[in-house]
N, CA, C and O atoms as a printed pandas DataFrame, in Angstrom:
     atom_number atom_name residue_name chain_id  residue_number  x_coord  y_coord  z_coord
0              1         N          ARG        A               1  -19.954  -26.484    2.885
1              2        CA          ARG        A               1  -19.183  -27.414    3.691
2              3         C          ARG        A               1  -20.118  -28.062    4.699
3              4         O          ARG        A               1  -20.903  -27.383    5.360
4              5         N          MET        A               2  -20.029  -29.365    4.809
5              6        CA          MET        A               2  -20.885  -30.103    5.739
6              7         C          MET        A               2  -20.033  -30.706    6.845
7              8         O          MET        A               2  -18.997  -31.318    6.582
8              9         N          LEU        A               3  -20.472  -30.530    8.066
9             10        CA          LEU        A               3  -19.767  -31.102    9.195
10            11         C          LEU        A               3  -20.570  -32.267    9.751
11            12         O          LEU        A               3  -21.798  -32.293    9.666
12            13         N          MET        A               4  -19.859  -33.222   10.317
13            14        CA          MET        A               4  -20.519  -34.370   10.914
14            15         C          MET        A               4  -19.997  -34.543   12.325
15            16         O          MET        A               4  -18.787  -34.515   12.551
16            17         N          LEU        A               5  -20.893  -34.719   13.266
17            18        CA          LEU        A               5  -20.500  -34.955   14.644
18            19         C          LEU        A               5  -19.827  -36.319   14.753
19            20         O          LEU        A               5  -20.013  -37.183   13.897
20            21         N          GLY        A               6  -19.052  -36.501   15.803
21            22        CA          GLY        A               6  -18.377  -37.767   16.028
22            23         C          GLY        A               6  -19.321  -38.830   16.552
23            24         O          GLY        A               6  -20.460  -38.550   16.927
24            25         N          GLN        A               7  -18.821  -40.057   16.567
25            26        CA          GLN        A               7  -19.608  -41.204   17.004
26            27         C          GLN        A               7  -20.130  -41.025   18.427
27            28         O          GLN        A               7  -21.264  -41.397   18.728
28            29         N          LYS        A               8  -19.314  -40.463   19.287
29            30        CA          LYS        A               8  -19.703  -40.288   20.686
30            31         C          LYS        A               8  -20.916  -39.355   20.807
31            32         O          LYS        A               8  -21.829  -39.623   21.588
32            33         N          ALA        A               9  -20.925  -38.275   20.044
33            34        CA          ALA        A               9  -22.049  -37.332   20.090
34            35         C          ALA        A               9  -23.336  -38.003   19.638
35            36         O          ALA        A               9  -24.381  -37.833   20.267
36            37         N          TYR        A              10  -23.266  -38.768   18.547
37            38        CA          TYR        A              10  -24.459  -39.487   18.072
38            39         C          TYR        A              10  -24.909  -40.512   19.108
39            40         O          TYR        A              10  -26.104  -40.668   19.359
40            41         N          SER        A              11  -23.951  -41.204   19.703
41            42        CA          SER        A              11  -24.269  -42.224   20.696
42            43         C          SER        A              11  -24.950  -41.601   21.917
43            44         O          SER        A              11  -25.947  -42.128   22.410
44            45         N          ASN        A              12  -24.412  -40.484   22.400
45            46        CA          ASN        A              12  -25.007  -39.795   23.546
46            47         C          ASN        A              12  -26.418  -39.305   23.248
47            48         O          ASN        A              12  -27.252  -39.226   24.150
48            49         N          ALA        A              13  -26.685  -38.980   22.002
49            50        CA          ALA        A              13  -28.013  -38.513   21.606
50            51         C          ALA        A              13  -28.938  -39.680   21.264
51            52         O          ALA        A              13  -30.093  -39.464   20.899
52            53         N          GLY        A              14  -28.440  -40.918   21.380
53            54        CA          GLY        A              14  -29.255  -42.090   21.063
54            55         C          GLY        A              14  -29.501  -42.263   19.577
55            56         O          GLY        A              14  -30.516  -42.831   19.174
56            57         N          LYS        A              15  -28.578  -41.776   18.760
57            58        CA          LYS        A              15  -28.763  -41.823   17.299
58            59         C          LYS        A              15  -27.607  -42.537   16.611
59            60         O          LYS        A              15  -27.079  -42.056   15.608
60            61         N          THR        A              16  -27.223  -43.669   17.147
61            62        CA          THR        A              16  -26.111  -44.428   16.599
62            63         C          THR        A              16  -26.374  -44.844   15.155
63            64         O          THR        A              16  -25.464  -44.810   14.327
64            65         N          ALA        A              17  -27.602  -45.234   14.849
65            66        CA          ALA        A              17  -27.938  -45.668   13.483
66            67         C          ALA        A              17  -27.726  -44.542   12.478
67            68         O          ALA        A              17  -27.244  -44.782   11.371
68            69         N          GLU        A              18  -28.082  -43.319   12.854
69            70        CA          GLU        A              18  -27.886  -42.186   11.945
70            71         C          GLU        A              18  -26.404  -41.975   11.647
71            72         O          GLU        A              18  -26.025  -41.675   10.515
72            73         N          TYR        A              19  -25.570  -42.137   12.678
73            74        CA          TYR        A              19  -24.125  -41.990   12.492
74            75         C          TYR        A              19  -23.608  -43.037   11.507
75            76         O          TYR        A              19  -22.867  -42.714   10.578
76            77         N          ILE        A              20  -23.996  -44.265   11.713
77            78        CA          ILE        A              20  -23.535  -45.348   10.840
78            79         C          ILE        A              20  -24.021  -45.126    9.408
79            80         O          ILE        A              20  -23.268  -45.339    8.457
80            81         N          ARG        A              21  -25.267  -44.701    9.251
81            82        CA          ARG        A              21  -25.808  -44.449    7.917
82            83         C          ARG        A              21  -25.044  -43.335    7.230
83            84         O          ARG        A              21  -24.677  -43.465    6.062
84            85         N          GLN        A              22  -24.798  -42.237    7.940
85            86        CA          GLN        A              22  -24.082  -41.104    7.354
86            87         C          GLN        A              22  -22.666  -41.500    6.954
87            88         O          GLN        A              22  -22.201  -41.133    5.875
88            89         N          ARG        A              23  -21.975  -42.247    7.815
89            90        CA          ARG        A              23  -20.621  -42.703    7.498
90            91         C          ARG        A              23  -20.628  -43.571    6.241
91            92         O          ARG        A              23  -19.743  -43.458    5.393
92            93         N          GLY        A              24  -21.634  -44.436    6.130
93            94        CA          GLY        A              24  -21.736  -45.304    4.959
94            95         C          GLY        A              24  -21.968  -44.521    3.687
95            96         O          GLY        A              24  -21.392  -44.829    2.643
96            97         N          ILE        A              25  -22.811  -43.511    3.775
97            98        CA          ILE        A              25  -23.091  -42.666    2.613
98            99         C          ILE        A              25  -21.824  -41.943    2.182
99           100         O          ILE        A              25  -21.518  -41.873    0.992
100          101         N          ASP        A              26  -21.094  -41.410    3.144
101          102        CA          ASP        A              26  -19.865  -40.697    2.827
102          103         C          ASP        A              26  -18.878  -41.592    2.092
103          104         O          ASP        A              26  -18.334  -41.206    1.058
104          105         N          SER        A              27  -18.649  -42.781    2.623
105          106        CA          SER        A              27  -17.656  -43.653    1.999
106          107         C          SER        A              27  -18.075  -44.101    0.607
107          108         O          SER        A              27  -17.219  -44.368   -0.236
108          109         N          ILE        A              28  -19.369  -44.189    0.354
109          110        CA          ILE        A              28  -19.860  -44.555   -0.971
110          111         C          ILE        A              28  -19.708  -43.384   -1.941
111          112         O          ILE        A              28  -19.381  -43.589   -3.110
112          113         N          ARG        A              29  -19.937  -42.186   -1.478
113          114        CA          ARG        A              29  -19.885  -41.007   -2.349
114          115         C          ARG        A              29  -18.468  -40.505   -2.602
115          116         O          ARG        A              29  -18.244  -39.792   -3.580
116          117         N          PHE        A              30  -17.503  -40.857   -1.749
117          118        CA          PHE        A              30  -16.146  -40.344   -1.922
118          119         C          PHE        A              30  -15.601  -40.583   -3.320
119          120         O          PHE        A              30  -15.115  -39.635   -3.937
120          121         N          PRO        A              31  -15.655  -41.804   -3.855
121          122        CA          PRO        A              31  -15.125  -42.002   -5.217
122          123         C          PRO        A              31  -15.828  -41.139   -6.264
123          124         O          PRO        A              31  -15.183  -40.617   -7.173
124          125         N          GLU        A              32  -17.135  -40.991   -6.140
125          126        CA          GLU        A              32  -17.879  -40.132   -7.081
126          127         C          GLU        A              32  -17.356  -38.706   -7.038
127          128         O          GLU        A              32  -17.133  -38.075   -8.072
128          129         N          MET        A              33  -17.166  -38.213   -5.828
129          130        CA          MET        A              33  -16.710  -36.835   -5.653
130          131         C          MET        A              33  -15.288  -36.650   -6.187
131          132         O          MET        A              33  -14.982  -35.630   -6.804
132          133         N          ILE        A              34  -14.432  -37.623   -5.952
133          134        CA          ILE        A              34  -13.053  -37.553   -6.442
134          135         C          ILE        A              34  -13.033  -37.567   -7.969
135          136         O          ILE        A              34  -12.300  -36.793   -8.585
136          137         N          LEU        A              35  -13.824  -38.432   -8.578
137          138        CA          LEU        A              35  -13.876  -38.490  -10.041
138          139         C          LEU        A              35  -14.415  -37.182  -10.616
139          140         O          LEU        A              35  -13.929  -36.715  -11.646
140          141         N          GLU        A              36  -15.404  -36.594   -9.969
141          142        CA          GLU        A              36  -15.959  -35.318  -10.435
142          143         C          GLU        A              36  -14.886  -34.226  -10.377
143          144         O          GLU        A              36  -14.749  -33.437  -11.312
144          145         N          LEU        A              37  -14.136  -34.184   -9.287
145          146        CA          LEU        A              37  -13.062  -33.203   -9.173
146          147         C          LEU        A              37  -12.005  -33.436  -10.248
147          148         O          LEU        A              37  -11.547  -32.490  -10.889
148          149         N          ALA        A              38  -11.622  -34.679  -10.442
149          150        CA          ALA        A              38  -10.620  -34.994  -11.462
150          151         C          ALA        A              38  -11.080  -34.543  -12.849
151          152         O          ALA        A              38  -10.293  -33.994  -13.619
152          153         N          LYS        A              39  -12.342  -34.774  -13.161
153          154        CA          LYS        A              39  -12.868  -34.368  -14.470
154          155         C          LYS        A              39  -12.781  -32.858  -14.653
155          156         O          LYS        A              39  -12.571  -32.375  -15.766
156          157         N          ARG        A              40  -12.941  -32.123  -13.579
157          158        CA          ARG        A              40  -12.874  -30.657  -13.654
158          159         C          ARG        A              40  -11.437  -30.140  -13.640
159          160         O          ARG        A              40  -11.198  -28.953  -13.859
160          161         N          GLN        A              41  -10.475  -31.038  -13.380
161          162        CA          GLN        A              41   -9.061  -30.672  -13.328
162          163         C          GLN        A              41   -8.274  -31.429  -14.383
163          164         O          GLN        A              41   -7.211  -31.975  -14.089
164          165         N          GLU        A              42   -8.769  -31.468  -15.577
165          166        CA          GLU        A              42   -8.095  -32.110  -16.701
166          167         C          GLU        A              42   -7.807  -33.581  -16.460
167          168         O          GLU        A              42   -6.813  -34.111  -16.957
168          169         N          GLY        A              43   -8.685  -34.255  -15.686
169          170        CA          GLY        A              43   -8.593  -35.698  -15.506
170          171         C          GLY        A              43   -7.651  -36.176  -14.426
171          172         O          GLY        A              43   -7.343  -37.367  -14.374
172          173         N          ALA        A              44   -7.172  -35.276  -13.543
173          174        CA          ALA        A              44   -6.196  -35.699  -12.541
174          175         C          ALA        A              44   -6.448  -35.052  -11.183
175          176         O          ALA        A              44   -6.980  -33.945  -11.099
176          177         N          VAL        A              45   -6.059  -35.758  -10.122
177          178        CA          VAL        A              45   -6.115  -35.232   -8.755
178          179         C          VAL        A              45   -4.861  -35.656   -8.002
179          180         O          VAL        A              45   -4.198  -36.627   -8.368
180          181         N          THR        A              46   -4.551  -34.921   -6.957
181          182        CA          THR        A              46   -3.452  -35.279   -6.069
182          183         C          THR        A              46   -4.033  -35.715   -4.725
183          184         O          THR        A              46   -5.219  -35.525   -4.455
184          185         N          LYS        A              47   -3.194  -36.291   -3.906
185          186        CA          LYS        A              47   -3.621  -36.684   -2.558
186          187         C          LYS        A              47   -4.086  -35.444   -1.781
187          188         O          LYS        A              47   -5.066  -35.497   -1.038
188          189         N          LYS        A              48   -3.377  -34.343   -1.964
189          190        CA          LYS        A              48   -3.750  -33.097   -1.286
190          191         C          LYS        A              48   -5.132  -32.626   -1.737
191          192         O          LYS        A              48   -5.928  -32.166   -0.919
192          193         N          ASP        A              49   -5.420  -32.738   -3.034
193          194        CA          ASP        A              49   -6.754  -32.380   -3.532
194          195         C          ASP        A              49   -7.834  -33.177   -2.807
195          196         O          ASP        A              49   -8.860  -32.630   -2.402
196          197         N          VAL        A              50   -7.587  -34.476   -2.651
197          198        CA          VAL        A              50   -8.557  -35.367   -2.006
198          199         C          VAL        A              50   -8.713  -35.006   -0.533
199          200         O          VAL        A              50   -9.826  -35.013   -0.008
200          201         N          MET        A              51   -7.615  -34.692    0.131
201          202        CA          MET        A              51   -7.683  -34.296    1.535
202          203         C          MET        A              51   -8.541  -33.050    1.707
203          204         O          MET        A              51   -9.354  -32.976    2.628
204          205         N          GLU        A              52   -8.364  -32.082    0.833
205          206        CA          GLU        A              52   -9.134  -30.839    0.907
206          207         C          GLU        A              52  -10.593  -31.051    0.531
207          208         O          GLU        A              52  -11.489  -30.497    1.167
208          209         N          LEU        A              53  -10.830  -31.842   -0.491
209          210        CA          LEU        A              53  -12.193  -32.101   -0.948
210          211         C          LEU        A              53  -13.026  -32.820    0.103
211          212         O          LEU        A              53  -14.158  -32.427    0.386
212          213         N          LEU        A              54  -12.460  -33.877    0.680
213          214        CA          LEU        A              54  -13.217  -34.742    1.586
214          215         C          LEU        A              54  -13.021  -34.409    3.067
215          216         O          LEU        A              54  -13.683  -34.982    3.933
216          217         N          HIS        A              55  -12.111  -33.485    3.347
217          218        CA          HIS        A              55  -11.791  -33.140    4.747
218          219         C          HIS        A              55  -11.378  -34.386    5.515
219          220         O          HIS        A              55  -11.912  -34.684    6.583
220          221         N          VAL        A              56  -10.415  -35.109    4.947
221          222        CA          VAL        A              56   -9.900  -36.328    5.578
222          223         C          VAL        A              56   -8.400  -36.187    5.794
223          224         O          VAL        A              56   -7.764  -35.285    5.248
224          225         N          SER        A              57   -7.846  -37.086    6.592
225          226        CA          SER        A              57   -6.408  -37.092    6.863
226          227         C          SER        A              57   -5.641  -37.648    5.658
227          228         O          SER        A              57   -6.224  -38.210    4.731
228          229         N          LYS        A              58   -4.328  -37.476    5.701
229          230        CA          LYS        A              58   -3.469  -37.990    4.629
230          231         C          LYS        A              58   -3.614  -39.509    4.479
231          232         O          LYS        A              58   -3.751  -39.991    3.354
232          233         N          PRO        A              59   -3.589  -40.288    5.587
233          234        CA          PRO        A              59   -3.770  -41.741    5.439
234          235         C          PRO        A              59   -5.143  -42.126    4.873
235          236         O          PRO        A              59   -5.254  -43.081    4.104
236          237         N          GLN        A              60   -6.181  -41.385    5.253
237          238        CA          GLN        A              60   -7.516  -41.685    4.720
238          239         C          GLN        A              60   -7.585  -41.383    3.229
239          240         O          GLN        A              60   -8.186  -42.140    2.467
240          241         N          ALA        A              61   -6.971  -40.281    2.809
241          242        CA          ALA        A              61   -6.944  -39.938    1.385
242          243         C          ALA        A              61   -6.182  -41.008    0.608
243          244         O          ALA        A              61   -6.617  -41.443   -0.458
244          245         N          TYR        A              62   -5.044  -41.427    1.153
245          246        CA          TYR        A              62   -4.235  -42.471    0.508
246          247         C          TYR        A              62   -5.031  -43.759    0.360
247          248         O          TYR        A              62   -5.034  -44.377   -0.705
248          249         N          LYS        A              63   -5.702  -44.160    1.426
249          250        CA          LYS        A              63   -6.479  -45.406    1.395
250          251         C          LYS        A              63   -7.594  -45.334    0.347
251          252         O          LYS        A              63   -7.829  -46.301   -0.379
252          253         N          THR        A              64   -8.269  -44.210    0.271
253          254        CA          THR        A              64   -9.345  -44.040   -0.713
254          255         C          THR        A              64   -8.788  -44.095   -2.131
255          256         O          THR        A              64   -9.357  -44.756   -2.999
256          257         N          LEU        A              65   -7.680  -43.406   -2.364
257          258        CA          LEU        A              65   -7.068  -43.413   -3.693
258          259         C          LEU        A              65   -6.552  -44.799   -4.066
259          260         O          LEU        A              65   -6.672  -45.213   -5.219
260          261         N          GLN        A              66   -5.982  -45.517   -3.105
261          262        CA          GLN        A              66   -5.516  -46.878   -3.374
262          263         C          GLN        A              66   -6.680  -47.792   -3.756
263          264         O          GLN        A              66   -6.564  -48.604   -4.674
264          265         N          GLN        A              67   -7.788  -47.655   -3.056
265          266        CA          GLN        A              67   -8.964  -48.471   -3.377
266          267         C          GLN        A              67   -9.461  -48.149   -4.788
267          268         O          GLN        A              67   -9.859  -49.045   -5.533
268          269         N          MET        A              68   -9.436  -46.883   -5.140
269          270        CA          MET        A              68   -9.867  -46.494   -6.484
270          271         C          MET        A              68   -8.902  -47.029   -7.540
271          272         O          MET        A              68   -9.321  -47.349   -8.652
272          273         N          ARG        A              69   -7.607  -47.131   -7.202
273          274        CA          ARG        A              69   -6.640  -47.754   -8.125
274          275         C          ARG        A              69   -6.955  -49.232   -8.286
275          276         O          ARG        A              69   -6.958  -49.749   -9.404
276          277         N          GLU        A              70   -7.219  -49.914   -7.182
277          278        CA          GLU        A              70   -7.551  -51.346   -7.240
278          279         C          GLU        A              70   -8.816  -51.586   -8.059
279          280         O          GLU        A              70   -8.937  -52.592   -8.758
280          281         N          ASP        A              71   -9.758  -50.644   -7.961
281          282        CA          ASP        A              71  -11.010  -50.744   -8.724
282          283         C          ASP        A              71  -10.839  -50.264  -10.166
283          284         O          ASP        A              71  -11.789  -50.246  -10.948
284          285         N          LYS        A              72   -9.602  -49.877  -10.499
285          286        CA          LYS        A              72   -9.245  -49.419  -11.846
286          287         C          LYS        A              72  -10.009  -48.167  -12.282
287          288         O          LYS        A              72  -10.320  -47.990  -13.459
288          289         N          LEU        A              73  -10.305  -47.300  -11.301
289          290        CA          LEU        A              73  -10.940  -46.027  -11.602
290          291         C          LEU        A              73   -9.892  -44.939  -11.826
291          292         O          LEU        A              73  -10.109  -43.996  -12.587
292          293         N          LEU        A              74   -8.739  -45.089  -11.141
293          294        CA          LEU        A              74   -7.634  -44.143  -11.260
294          295         C          LEU        A              74   -6.343  -44.912  -11.472
295          296         O          LEU        A              74   -6.227  -46.082  -11.110
296          297         N          GLU        A              75   -5.369  -44.223  -12.071
297          298        CA          GLU        A              75   -4.036  -44.802  -12.188
298          299         C          GLU        A              75   -3.032  -43.774  -11.674
299          300         O          GLU        A              75   -3.194  -42.572  -11.885
300          301         N          LEU        A              76   -2.004  -44.258  -11.003
301          302        CA          LEU        A              76   -0.975  -43.407  -10.420
302          303         C          LEU        A              76    0.062  -43.042  -11.463
303          304         O          LEU        A              76    0.540  -43.892  -12.214
304          305         N          GLU        A              77    0.401  -41.762  -11.498
305          306        CA          GLU        A              77    1.456  -41.293  -12.387
306          307         C          GLU        A              77    2.442  -40.487  -11.558
307          308         O          GLU        A              77    2.037  -39.656  -10.745
308          309         N          GLY        A              78    3.706  -40.720  -11.753
309          310        CA          GLY        A              78    4.741  -40.012  -11.016
310          311         C          GLY        A              78    5.014  -40.654   -9.667
311          312         O          GLY        A              78    4.397  -41.652   -9.294
312          313         N          LYS        A              79    5.957  -40.055   -8.942
313          314        CA          LYS        A              79    6.339  -40.581   -7.630
314          315         C          LYS        A              79    6.563  -39.431   -6.664
315          316         O          LYS        A              79    6.812  -38.293   -7.062
316          317         N          GLY        A              80    6.468  -39.764   -5.376
317          318        CA          GLY        A              80    6.751  -38.782   -4.339
318          319         C          GLY        A              80    5.834  -37.576   -4.401
319          320         O          GLY        A              80    4.636  -37.698   -4.658
320          321         N          ARG        A              81    6.415  -36.410   -4.160
321          322        CA          ARG        A              81    5.604  -35.199   -4.105
322          323         C          ARG        A              81    5.023  -34.804   -5.460
323          324         O          ARG        A              81    4.127  -33.963   -5.524
324          325         N          PHE        A              82    5.518  -35.393   -6.531
325          326        CA          PHE        A              82    5.018  -35.067   -7.864
326          327         C          PHE        A              82    3.989  -36.081   -8.371
327          328         O          PHE        A              82    3.565  -36.017   -9.525
328          329         N          ALA        A              83    3.594  -37.006   -7.516
329          330        CA          ALA        A              83    2.623  -38.033   -7.910
330          331         C          ALA        A              83    1.221  -37.435   -8.034
331          332         O          ALA        A              83    0.843  -36.522   -7.299
332          333         N          PHE        A              84    0.472  -37.976   -8.981
333          334        CA          PHE        A              84   -0.932  -37.611   -9.126
334          335         C          PHE        A              84   -1.684  -38.812   -9.678
335          336         O          PHE        A              84   -1.085  -39.772  -10.163
336          337         N          TYR        A              85   -2.977  -38.741   -9.596
337          338        CA          TYR        A              85   -3.831  -39.843  -10.037
338          339         C          TYR        A              85   -4.671  -39.373  -11.205
339          340         O          TYR        A              85   -5.329  -38.334  -11.138
340          341         N          ARG        A              86   -4.642  -40.150  -12.277
341          342        CA          ARG        A              86   -5.371  -39.814  -13.493
342          343         C          ARG        A              86   -6.534  -40.785  -13.685
343          344         O          ARG        A              86   -6.435  -41.971  -13.368
344          345         N          ILE        A              87   -7.626  -40.261  -14.205
345          346        CA          ILE        A              87   -8.783  -41.096  -14.511
346          347         C          ILE        A              87   -8.387  -42.108  -15.571
347          348         O          ILE        A              87   -7.739  -41.756  -16.556
348          349         N          THR        A              88   -8.772  -43.365  -15.377
349          350        CA          THR        A              88   -8.473  -44.398  -16.369
350          351         C          THR        A              88   -9.460  -44.307  -17.520
351          352         O          THR        A              88  -10.466  -43.602  -17.436
352          353         N          GLY        A              89   -9.168  -45.018  -18.583
353          354        CA          GLY        A              89  -10.081  -45.061  -19.718
354          355         C          GLY        A              89  -11.435  -45.642  -19.351
355          356         O          GLY        A              89  -12.445  -45.350  -19.990
356          357         N          LYS        A              90  -11.441  -46.475  -18.303
357          358        CA          LYS        A              90  -12.677  -47.120  -17.846
358          359         C          LYS        A              90  -13.708  -46.101  -17.355
359          360         O          LYS        A              90  -14.911  -46.317  -17.500
360          361         N          THR        A              91  -13.239  -44.990  -16.775
361          362        CA          THR        A              91  -14.154  -44.019  -16.174
362          363         C          THR        A              91  -14.244  -42.727  -16.944
363          364         O          THR        A              91  -15.093  -41.895  -16.628
364          365         N          ALA        A              92  -13.414  -42.522  -17.932
365          366        CA          ALA        A              92  -13.374  -41.237  -18.650
366          367         C          ALA        A              92  -14.617  -40.990  -19.450
367          368         O          ALA        A              92  -14.733  -39.955  -20.106
């Protein structure tokens, strides 16, 4: 598990660029990590899986999954608490 200090801590240490770089790397790697998890779980993930994997809030997980749907990497199946996201043929 990797922890990242907040923006204020980096700023106080005079390392704002490192914070921005790390945040950028994380957001780029999130889809890769989600797809890897989905592949290990019979091609599907839930919002809760993403929250646990990335250590993000429910809205952040939703936003990431929505972006992956728009990019046609995942497709939504089901509704409500039974919803899950399946890898599309494009990424399988």
